[in-house]
N, C-alpha and C positions, 0 to 999 in steps of 0.2 A: 408658906408652910410647905414642908417637904412631904412628898407622897409617902403614904404608909407602905410597910412591907407587903401587906395583903394587896393593896392597890397596884403596887409595882409588879408583883408576881402575876396578878391577873392580866395586866396590860402586856407584860412580857410574853406570857403564855399565848394570849390572843394574837399578838404580833408574830410569834413563831409559827402558829397555825397558818396564818396567812402566807408567810414565806414558804413554809414546807408544802403547802397545798399545791403549789405550782413549781416546786423546786426541781432542778435538774439533778442528776447524779453528782455533779460537781459540788453543788450546794449541800446536798445531803452528806457527802463525804467530808466537807469542811466542818459541818456541825458535829459529825462523829469525831473528827480529829480534835476539835476544840474540847469536846467532852473527855476524850481519852488523855489529852495532855495534862489534865489536872489530877489524874489517878496517882495514887502513891507509887513511888519508885525510890530512887536514891534520895529524893526529897519527899517529905510528907505532903499530904494533900493540903494541910493547913499552911505550910510554907509556900506551896505553889499558889494558893489563893491569896496570900499576902503579897506575893510577887505580882499576881494579876491585879491586885488593888493598886500597887505602886505604878505599874505600867498604865493602868486605866486612868489614874490621876494625872500622870504626865501627858497622856494623850487627850485629857480633858473630856472624858466620856462619862457623864453622870449615870447613865443606865448601867454601864460596865462597873462603875464604882459601887452602885447599889447591889449589883449581882455578887461581886466579889466580897463585899462586906457581909452579905447574907450568908454566903458559903463559908467564909472564914470564921464567922461567928458560930455557925453550925459545927465547925471542926474544932471549936474550943478556943479560938483566938481571943485574947484578952484586950482590954482597952489599951493597955500599955504596948502590946505587940502591934496593934492597929496604928497607934500613935507613932511608933517608930517607923512602920512601913510608910506612913504618910509624910514623915519627916524626910525620908529618902526621896520621895516624890517631889517634895518642895526643893530639895537641893538639886535634883536632876532637872526639874521642870522650871524652876524659878518662880517669881512672884505671880506669874500668870495662872499658876495652879491654886492660888489662895482661895478664889471663889469655890473651887472644887473641894478643897479641904473643908471649907465651911459646910458644903453639902454633905460630905462624908461624915463629919462628926454629928451633924443634925440627924442624918439617916441612921447612924449607929445608935444614937440615943433612942430613936423610935424602935429599933430592933429590940432593945432591952425592955421596952414597954409592951411589946406584942407577945 
């Protein structure tokens, strides 16, 4: 069973607290840069989150997939948009991304229930 959104967010927040409690300026700057990169600009925040979802799937990071699914959904991404972003990940990443596609769709279904 896939972790729930609430469980994921609690685990992520707790982990971030641990990291930032002893973080150097470099780490804090990276966290800020990551946050700022997803702000609306020439591309909408939703588009950037879908790009993040695609990249995270290709890189096979389920925590990142969960994060970008949560954010993309909050920005109004539809199941169809998420499906197309994940199709691009499959094309770019190949069959090794299939377990992560499964994770993504299962996590997305959980988002609709929460």
